[in-house]
PLY file of the C-alpha trace (Angstrom):
ply
format ascii 1.0
element vertex 139
property float x
property float y
property float z
element edge 138
property int vertex1
property int vertex2
end_header
-0.05 -0.02 -0.06
1.04 3.60 -0.42
2.07 5.84 2.32
0.54 4.45 5.53
1.28 4.64 9.20
3.23 1.75 11.09
0.69 -0.50 12.82
0.84 -2.85 15.76
-1.36 -5.85 15.90
-3.17 -6.82 19.15
-5.61 -9.79 19.44
-8.17 -9.57 22.20
-11.96 -10.21 21.78
-11.41 -8.36 18.62
-8.61 -8.00 16.05
-6.98 -4.61 16.55
-4.47 -2.69 14.64
-3.09 0.44 16.51
-1.36 3.44 15.10
-0.68 7.12 15.72
-1.95 9.64 13.37
0.60 12.32 13.10
-1.23 15.42 11.75
-1.85 18.63 13.51
-1.54 16.56 16.69
-0.81 12.93 17.65
-3.94 10.80 17.81
-3.92 7.21 18.74
-6.18 5.26 16.35
-7.44 1.70 16.30
-8.67 -0.29 13.32
-10.86 -2.90 15.05
-12.31 -6.00 13.29
-15.31 -7.83 15.06
-16.88 -11.13 14.05
-20.41 -10.48 12.58
-21.52 -14.07 12.19
-21.36 -17.51 13.68
-19.26 -19.03 10.77
-16.73 -16.41 11.48
-16.07 -15.31 7.96
-17.74 -11.84 8.15
-16.17 -9.03 9.99
-17.13 -5.40 10.82
-14.39 -2.92 10.66
-14.38 0.18 12.95
-11.88 3.17 12.77
-11.71 4.28 16.38
-10.00 7.08 18.27
-8.34 6.28 21.68
-9.57 8.83 24.32
-6.60 9.27 26.71
-8.78 10.80 29.40
-11.38 7.99 29.65
-9.30 5.14 28.35
-12.12 4.23 25.84
-12.13 3.81 22.11
-14.56 6.25 20.37
-16.19 6.00 16.91
-17.98 9.42 16.95
-14.87 11.62 16.89
-14.10 14.04 13.98
-10.24 14.47 14.26
-9.70 16.83 11.41
-6.03 16.02 11.83
-5.05 16.78 8.26
-3.94 13.29 7.34
-7.19 11.84 5.95
-5.48 10.05 2.94
-2.76 8.55 5.06
-5.28 7.23 7.63
-7.23 5.70 4.72
-4.05 4.02 3.42
-3.38 2.71 6.94
-6.93 1.29 7.26
-6.51 -0.47 3.84
-3.08 -1.70 4.82
-4.69 -3.13 7.99
-7.43 -4.83 6.00
-4.70 -6.33 3.72
-2.71 -7.72 6.60
-5.98 -9.11 8.17
-6.82 -10.76 4.94
-3.40 -12.39 4.62
-4.09 -14.17 7.97
-7.83 -14.95 7.12
-7.97 -15.09 3.20
-11.73 -16.14 3.24
-12.90 -13.37 5.36
-15.26 -10.65 4.20
-15.06 -7.17 5.79
-17.69 -4.65 5.92
-17.82 -1.02 7.15
-19.60 2.20 6.79
-18.76 5.69 8.01
-20.51 7.26 10.96
-22.25 9.78 8.71
-23.26 10.21 5.14
-20.51 12.94 4.58
-17.86 10.51 5.92
-19.14 7.82 3.64
-18.92 10.20 0.68
-15.33 11.04 1.63
-14.45 7.43 1.81
-16.03 6.64 -1.52
-14.26 9.74 -3.10
-10.95 8.76 -1.72
-11.24 5.01 -2.71
-12.50 5.88 -6.28
-9.60 8.34 -6.88
-7.12 5.70 -5.89
-8.96 2.58 -7.19
-6.19 1.38 -9.44
-3.68 1.07 -6.57
-6.19 -0.38 -4.19
-7.55 -2.89 -6.68
-4.09 -4.56 -6.94
-4.61 -6.02 -3.48
-8.21 -5.67 -2.52
-11.62 -6.10 -4.06
-13.98 -3.28 -2.75
-17.65 -3.17 -3.47
-19.93 -0.04 -2.51
-23.52 -0.01 -2.21
-26.06 2.50 -0.85
-28.48 1.23 1.70
-32.10 2.34 2.34
-30.82 4.35 5.37
-28.91 6.55 2.91
-25.53 5.33 3.90
-22.80 3.69 1.88
-21.77 0.07 2.75
-18.27 -0.89 1.82
-17.37 -4.54 1.35
-13.85 -5.66 1.16
-12.36 -9.08 0.33
-8.98 -10.28 -0.95
-8.22 -9.96 -4.60
-7.93 -13.53 -5.92
0 1
1 2
2 3
3 4
4 5
5 6
6 7
7 8
8 9
9 10
10 11
11 12
12 13
13 14
14 15
15 16
16 17
17 18
18 19
19 20
20 21
21 22
22 23
23 24
24 25
25 26
26 27
27 28
28 29
29 30
30 31
31 32
32 33
33 34
34 35
35 36
36 37
37 38
38 39
39 40
40 41
41 42
42 43
43 44
44 45
45 46
46 47
47 48
48 49
49 50
50 51
51 52
52 53
53 54
54 55
55 56
56 57
57 58
58 59
59 60
60 61
61 62
62 63
63 64
64 65
65 66
66 67
67 68
68 69
69 70
70 71
71 72
72 73
73 74
74 75
75 76
76 77
77 78
78 79
79 80
80 81
81 82
82 83
83 84
84 85
85 86
86 87
87 88
88 89
89 90
90 91
91 92
92 93
93 94
94 95
95 96
96 97
97 98
98 99
99 100
100 101
101 102
102 103
103 104
104 105
105 106
106 107
107 108
108 109
109 110
110 111
111 112
112 113
113 114
114 115
115 116
116 117
117 118
118 119
119 120
120 121
121 122
122 123
123 124
124 125
125 126
126 127
127 128
128 129
129 130
130 131
131 132
132 133
133 134
134 135
135 136
136 137
137 138
């Protein structure tokens, strides 16, 4: 993948990839993958910010850290690492707002050639007016 942050993998009840977003400030972030079904092939991806004051991971934070593209490349790098370990897995995610979904779609579409070398990404709009992103390993 292109320019991405260094990640650290941690397995707990979820699969987590931790990194520091170095933009206007340093923000600890986590790409978390949770099992969605009983046959364990479908996973939900969340991009979370670590709240140092509470010690909790939050998904409702708008960081505006000035490094959106590098964070996106890091998330895609994490999915690639995850799919190497679990090649049959299917990953799904959506942003926490329609504007975030559009941002993700725009960034993915503008970099699709580089992304498509490693990952297959499908995007669909739901009835709830959000975009659902589905990622699997390029075969």
